[in-house]
C-alpha positions as CSV (number, residue, x, y, z in Angstrom):
1,M,-16.2,-4.5,-4.0
2,K,-16.2,-2.9,-7.4
3,A,-15.3,0.6,-8.6
4,T,-18.5,2.5,-9.5
5,G,-19.2,5.9,-10.9
6,A,-20.4,7.9,-13.9
7,D,-17.5,6.7,-16.1
8,N,-17.0,3.2,-17.3
9,L,-14.6,1.8,-14.8
10,S,-14.4,-1.8,-16.1
11,W,-10.7,-1.3,-16.6
12,V,-10.3,-0.7,-12.9
13,N,-12.4,-3.7,-12.0
14,D,-10.5,-5.8,-14.5
15,F,-7.2,-4.8,-12.8
16,R,-8.6,-5.6,-9.4
17,Q,-9.0,-9.2,-10.4
18,G,-5.2,-9.6,-10.2
19,M,-4.9,-7.8,-6.9
20,P,-5.5,-10.2,-4.0
21,V,-4.6,-7.4,-1.5
22,V,-8.2,-6.1,-2.0
23,D,-9.6,-9.2,-0.5
24,D,-7.6,-8.8,2.7
25,L,-7.0,-5.1,3.3
26,T,-8.2,-1.6,2.6
27,Y,-4.9,-0.8,1.1
28,L,-4.2,2.9,0.9
29,N,-0.4,2.8,1.3
30,H,1.2,3.0,-2.1
31,A,3.6,5.7,-1.1
32,S,5.2,3.0,1.1
33,V,5.2,-0.2,-1.1
34,G,2.8,-1.1,-3.9
35,P,1.5,-4.7,-4.1
36,P,2.3,-6.2,-7.5
37,H,-0.4,-7.4,-9.9
38,A,-0.6,-11.1,-10.5
39,D,0.8,-10.7,-14.0
40,T,3.8,-9.0,-12.5
41,I,4.4,-11.9,-10.1
42,A,3.9,-14.4,-12.9
43,A,6.6,-12.7,-15.0
44,A,9.1,-12.7,-12.1
45,Q,8.4,-16.3,-11.4
46,A,8.7,-17.2,-15.1
47,F,12.3,-16.0,-15.0
48,L,13.1,-18.0,-11.9
49,A,11.5,-21.1,-13.4
50,D,13.6,-20.7,-16.5
51,Q,16.9,-20.2,-14.6
52,H,15.9,-23.2,-12.3
53,A,15.4,-25.5,-15.3
54,H,18.0,-24.2,-17.8
55,G,20.6,-22.2,-15.9
56,S,22.1,-19.7,-18.4
57,L,21.0,-21.4,-21.5
58,N,18.5,-18.6,-22.4
59,Q,20.8,-15.8,-21.2
60,L,20.3,-13.8,-24.4
61,D,16.6,-13.5,-23.5
62,W,17.6,-11.8,-20.3
63,F,19.4,-9.1,-22.2
64,A,16.5,-8.7,-24.5
65,K,14.3,-8.2,-21.4
66,L,16.6,-5.4,-20.2
67,D,16.2,-3.8,-23.6
68,E,12.5,-4.1,-23.2
69,A,12.6,-2.5,-19.8
70,R,14.5,0.5,-21.2
71,A,11.9,0.8,-24.1
72,Q,8.9,0.5,-21.8
73,A,10.4,3.0,-19.3
74,A,11.2,5.4,-22.2
75,Q,7.5,5.2,-23.3
76,L,6.3,5.9,-19.8
77,L,8.6,8.9,-19.4
78,R,8.1,10.1,-23.0
79,T,11.7,10.1,-23.9
80,S,14.1,7.8,-25.9
81,E,15.6,4.5,-24.9
82,E,19.1,6.0,-25.1
83,R,18.2,8.2,-22.1
84,I,17.3,5.2,-19.9
85,A,19.6,3.1,-17.5
86,I,18.2,0.3,-15.4
87,M,19.0,0.7,-11.7
88,P,18.2,-1.4,-8.6
89,N,16.7,1.5,-6.6
90,T,16.4,5.3,-6.4
91,S,19.5,5.9,-4.3
92,T,21.8,4.0,-6.6
93,G,20.6,6.1,-9.5
94,L,21.0,9.3,-7.6
95,M,24.5,8.4,-6.5
96,R,25.5,7.4,-10.0
97,A,24.2,10.8,-11.2
98,L,25.8,13.0,-8.5
99,G,29.1,11.1,-8.9
100,A,29.4,12.3,-12.5
101,I,28.8,16.0,-11.7
102,P,32.0,18.1,-11.3
103,L,32.0,20.1,-8.2
104,Q,34.2,23.1,-7.1
105,S,34.8,24.8,-3.8
106,G,32.2,27.6,-3.3
107,D,29.5,25.8,-5.3
108,E,26.0,25.5,-3.7
109,V,23.7,22.5,-3.7
110,V,20.0,23.2,-3.1
111,A,18.0,20.4,-1.4
112,I,14.8,20.0,0.5
113,A,15.2,19.8,4.3
114,D,12.5,17.1,4.8
115,A,13.4,15.0,1.8
116,F,13.4,11.2,2.3
117,P,16.8,9.7,3.3
118,A,17.1,8.0,-0.1
119,I,17.9,11.4,-1.7
120,Y,19.0,13.4,1.4
121,F,22.0,11.4,2.3
122,P,23.4,11.0,-1.3
123,V,23.0,14.7,-1.7
124,K,24.6,15.6,1.6
125,S,27.5,13.3,0.9
126,F,27.9,14.9,-2.5
127,A,27.8,18.4,-1.0
128,D,30.4,17.4,1.6
129,R,33.0,17.2,-1.2
130,G,33.4,21.0,-0.9
131,A,30.0,22.6,-1.6
132,T,27.6,24.4,0.6
133,L,24.3,22.6,1.2
134,I,21.3,24.9,1.1
135,E,18.3,23.2,2.7
136,V,14.9,24.6,1.8
137,E,12.5,24.3,4.7
138,P,9.0,23.6,3.4
139,A,6.3,25.9,4.9
140,L,2.6,25.2,5.2
141,N,0.5,27.0,2.6
142,I,3.5,28.3,0.7
143,D,4.3,27.1,-2.8
144,L,7.4,24.8,-2.4
145,T,8.5,25.3,-6.0
146,Q,8.8,29.0,-5.4
147,Q,10.8,28.4,-2.3
148,V,13.2,26.3,-4.3
149,L,13.5,28.9,-7.0
150,D,14.1,31.6,-4.4
151,A,17.0,29.5,-3.0
152,I,18.9,29.4,-6.4
153,T,21.8,31.8,-6.7
154,P,24.6,32.3,-9.3
155,R,26.6,29.9,-7.2
156,T,24.1,27.1,-7.4
157,R,25.7,24.0,-9.1
158,V,23.0,21.4,-8.4
159,V,19.4,21.5,-7.4
160,A,18.5,18.0,-6.1
161,I,14.9,17.6,-5.2
162,P,12.1,15.0,-4.8
163,W,9.4,15.6,-7.5
164,V,6.9,14.6,-4.9
165,G,7.7,14.8,-1.2
166,F,7.3,11.6,0.8
167,L,5.8,13.3,3.9
168,R,3.4,16.1,2.8
169,G,3.1,14.9,-0.8
170,A,3.9,18.3,-2.2
171,R,4.7,18.1,-5.9
172,L,7.2,20.4,-7.4
173,D,6.7,22.1,-10.8
174,L,9.4,20.5,-13.0
175,A,8.5,22.8,-15.9
176,A,9.2,25.9,-13.8
177,L,12.5,24.4,-12.5
178,S,13.5,23.4,-16.0
179,E,13.0,27.0,-17.2
180,E,15.3,28.2,-14.4
181,R,17.7,25.4,-15.3
182,R,17.9,26.8,-18.8
183,R,18.5,30.3,-17.5
184,R,21.0,29.6,-14.7
185,N,22.7,26.5,-16.1
186,F,22.9,24.3,-13.0
187,F,22.3,20.5,-12.8
188,L,18.7,19.5,-12.0
189,V,18.6,16.1,-10.3
190,V,15.2,14.6,-9.4
191,D,14.0,11.8,-7.1
192,A,10.8,10.8,-8.9
193,I,9.7,7.7,-6.9
194,Q,6.6,9.3,-5.5
195,G,5.4,10.7,-8.8
196,V,6.1,8.2,-11.6
197,G,3.1,6.0,-12.2
198,V,0.8,8.7,-10.8
199,V,1.3,12.0,-12.7
200,P,2.0,12.2,-16.5
201,L,5.6,13.1,-17.2
202,A,7.2,14.1,-20.6
203,L,10.9,14.3,-20.0
204,D,11.8,15.3,-23.6
205,E,9.8,18.5,-23.0
206,L,11.8,19.4,-19.8
207,M,15.4,20.2,-19.0
208,V,16.0,17.7,-16.3
209,D,19.6,16.3,-16.1
210,F,19.0,13.2,-14.1
211,L,15.8,11.6,-12.7
212,S,15.8,8.4,-10.7
213,F,13.1,6.1,-9.3
214,Q,12.3,2.5,-8.3
215,G,9.2,0.7,-9.4
216,A,8.1,-0.8,-6.1
217,K,5.8,2.0,-5.1
218,W,3.3,3.5,-7.6
219,L,4.3,1.2,-10.5
220,L,3.4,-1.8,-8.4
221,S,6.6,-3.6,-9.3
222,P,8.9,-5.9,-7.3
223,L,11.6,-4.4,-5.2
224,G,14.9,-4.2,-6.9
225,A,14.3,-2.6,-10.3
226,G,14.1,1.0,-11.3
227,V,15.4,3.6,-13.7
228,L,17.9,6.4,-14.0
229,Y,17.1,8.9,-16.8
230,A,20.1,10.9,-18.1
231,S,19.7,13.8,-20.5
232,E,21.7,14.0,-23.7
233,S,24.2,16.4,-22.0
234,A,24.3,14.2,-18.9
235,C,25.3,11.3,-21.1
236,E,28.5,13.2,-22.0
237,L,29.7,13.1,-18.4
238,A,31.9,10.3,-17.1
239,P,30.7,8.2,-14.2
240,D,32.9,8.5,-11.1
241,F,33.5,4.8,-11.3
242,Q,32.8,2.5,-14.1
243,G,31.0,-0.9,-14.0
244,W,31.3,-3.5,-16.6
245,Y,27.7,-3.1,-17.7
246,G,28.5,0.5,-18.5
247,H,30.9,-0.6,-21.2
248,E,30.1,-2.1,-24.7
249,I,31.4,-5.4,-23.6
250,D,32.3,-8.0,-26.3
251,W,30.8,-11.2,-24.8
252,N,33.2,-13.3,-26.9
253,A,36.2,-11.4,-25.6
254,F,35.9,-10.5,-21.9
255,L,39.7,-9.8,-21.7
256,R,39.5,-6.9,-24.1
257,R,40.4,-3.7,-22.1
258,D,39.7,-1.1,-24.9
259,T,35.9,-1.3,-24.7
260,A,34.2,2.1,-24.7
261,L,31.5,3.4,-22.4
262,W,28.0,3.3,-23.8
263,Q,27.1,6.5,-25.6
264,G,23.8,6.8,-23.8
265,A,22.5,6.5,-20.2
266,R,23.6,2.8,-20.1
267,R,27.1,4.1,-19.2
268,Y,25.7,4.6,-15.7
269,E,24.7,0.9,-15.2
270,V,27.1,-1.0,-13.0
271,A,26.7,-4.8,-13.1
272,T,24.3,-7.7,-13.1
273,H,20.7,-6.8,-12.4
274,S,18.1,-8.6,-10.3
275,M,16.5,-10.3,-13.3
276,P,13.3,-11.5,-11.5
277,S,12.7,-7.9,-10.5
278,V,13.4,-6.7,-14.1
279,Y,11.0,-9.3,-15.6
280,G,8.3,-8.1,-13.1
281,F,9.2,-4.5,-13.7
282,V,8.6,-4.9,-17.5
283,A,5.2,-6.5,-16.9
284,S,4.2,-3.6,-14.7
285,L,5.5,-0.9,-17.1
286,S,3.7,-2.6,-20.0
287,R,0.4,-2.6,-18.1
288,F,0.8,1.0,-17.0
289,N,1.6,2.1,-20.6
290,A,-1.4,0.2,-21.9
291,I,-3.7,1.9,-19.4
292,G,-2.1,5.3,-19.8
293,I,-0.8,7.6,-17.1
294,P,-3.3,10.4,-17.8
295,R,-6.1,8.0,-17.2
296,I,-4.4,6.8,-14.0
297,W,-3.8,10.3,-12.8
298,E,-7.5,11.3,-13.4
299,R,-8.6,8.4,-11.3
300,I,-6.1,9.0,-8.4
301,R,-7.0,12.7,-8.4
302,S,-10.7,11.8,-8.0
303,L,-9.9,9.5,-5.1
304,T,-7.6,12.0,-3.3
305,D,-10.3,14.7,-3.9
306,R,-12.7,12.5,-2.1
307,I,-10.2,12.1,0.8
308,F,-9.7,15.9,1.0
309,A,-13.5,16.5,1.0
310,G,-14.0,13.9,3.8
311,L,-11.1,15.0,6.0
312,S,-12.1,18.7,5.6
313,Q,-15.3,17.8,7.6
314,L,-13.3,16.5,10.5
315,P,-11.1,18.1,13.2
316,V,-7.8,17.3,11.5
317,L,-4.9,19.4,10.0
318,I,-4.3,18.5,6.3
319,V,-0.7,19.4,5.4
320,T,-0.8,18.3,1.8
321,P,-1.4,21.1,-0.7
322,Q,-4.9,20.9,-2.1
323,P,-4.4,22.3,-5.6
324,A,-4.1,19.3,-7.9
325,E,-1.0,20.8,-9.7
326,Q,0.8,20.8,-6.3
327,R,0.2,17.2,-5.3
328,A,0.1,13.7,-6.6
329,G,-1.2,10.6,-4.8
330,I,-0.5,11.4,-1.1
331,V,-2.8,13.1,1.4
332,T,-1.2,13.7,4.9
333,F,-2.8,15.0,8.0
334,S,-2.5,15.2,11.8
335,C,-5.2,15.1,14.4
336,E,-6.0,18.6,15.5
337,G,-4.5,19.5,18.8
338,A,-1.5,17.4,18.1
339,G,0.1,20.2,16.2
340,A,3.0,19.3,13.8
341,P,5.2,17.2,16.1
342,A,8.9,16.9,15.4
343,G,9.9,13.2,15.0
344,S,7.8,10.1,15.3
345,D,5.7,10.7,18.4
346,W,4.2,7.4,19.2
347,A,2.1,8.8,22.0
348,S,0.3,11.3,19.8
349,P,-3.4,11.1,18.8
350,A,-2.3,10.4,15.2
351,S,-0.3,7.3,16.4
352,E,-3.4,6.1,18.2
353,L,-5.5,6.6,15.1
354,F,-2.9,4.7,13.1
355,A,-3.2,1.8,15.5
356,E,-6.9,1.8,15.2
357,L,-6.8,1.9,11.4
358,S,-4.4,-1.0,11.5
359,R,-6.7,-2.9,13.8
360,Q,-9.5,-2.4,11.2
361,R,-7.2,-3.8,8.4
362,I,-6.8,-0.3,6.8
363,S,-3.3,0.1,5.6
364,V,-1.9,3.7,5.7
365,S,1.5,5.1,7.0
366,F,2.4,6.9,10.2
367,R,5.2,9.2,9.4
368,E,6.8,11.9,11.6
369,G,3.6,12.2,13.7
370,F,1.3,12.4,10.7
371,I,-1.1,9.9,9.0
372,R,-0.2,9.5,5.3
373,V,-2.9,8.1,2.9
374,S,-2.0,7.1,-0.6
375,P,-4.7,5.4,-2.8
376,H,-4.1,4.1,-6.3
377,F,-6.3,4.0,-9.3
378,Y,-7.6,0.5,-8.5
379,N,-8.9,1.5,-5.2
380,T,-12.6,2.2,-4.9
381,E,-14.7,5.0,-3.6
382,E,-16.1,2.5,-1.1
383,E,-12.6,1.8,0.2
384,V,-12.0,5.5,0.7
385,D,-15.2,5.8,2.5
386,V,-14.3,2.9,4.8
387,F,-11.1,4.8,5.7
388,L,-13.0,8.1,6.3
389,A,-15.6,6.4,8.4
390,A,-12.9,4.8,10.6
391,V,-11.2,8.2,11.1
392,K,-14.6,9.9,11.9
393,G,-15.4,7.1,14.3
394,F,-12.0,7.4,16.1
395,L,-12.4,11.2,16.4
396,G,-15.9,10.9,17.8
């Protein structure tokens, strides 16, 4: 099955050649875990083969690869390498960020009530140090960015939000939040795992203090490698605890105790990285940079528009905002009549639909009583239509 359309989609079909998942599944589940490209797997395996054959002989190459990861991530995010630290996952990056922010009694921390646990629990733990946690409850058909802006007060110390929500897929306006950050002078901390690799991002044009993500979803990278971005002012903060990778270690004098923290974001790194993941991460970043995120976003937007159009003809409730500027790669819906159930109701019509889709080898997610669909640029219109036909067939 090839991607077809008015535009030349040879780049999509070329990419699909390295994606064996397309031969086995209709895979529309990238908001869960993205299957890595064959080149990414080969890069990770090359590191393991070298370590297997040579131990630490080529260790300097490993550190060069970390530098390459920072450079590729900086290119993707349109910022400088000094702003990039390599992290194992989103939560670690968020905890490193929050741990550096000074907090006083009476401060407020603004968060999203239905945020994924990867950001919710680090933020709650941070707020428990003496601040008041203000949880914004997303409402259907109301701009979530405006809800967050309305929750900010003179006492707000931190706004810690997902750029794109894992459940409804609502995308916050980082430019608008950055403007409020300039005016109010709070810390803006962002979980970007559901947006990076989908929507273009230019961090040097924004006023985001920290932004964290892992590459294993939309960047189609192995589990275990990601990024913490720290702004210039955030790099002047001291991490709450210091790892040896955060210091300018002299590799010929490990017993020196007067080493300084790195001047940039590397001060937030802790210790040895999962190098197979890093090698794969670099391969993924390089390929995404070569294709270009604007091109990827145009493709994903076209596929999600097709999903919106198809679902709008069926008796379902779509809870993802339809305006392109308020969403990314996720479309979430429930079966009409099921309402918006609280918690994972495995007896709901949506759960039965999920089971039927799984039986037909169509991979989506069942989250909190909803069906979540998340296509990537390499998916085809035909794959989307297979999904829509299965939903229509189930609903009768």
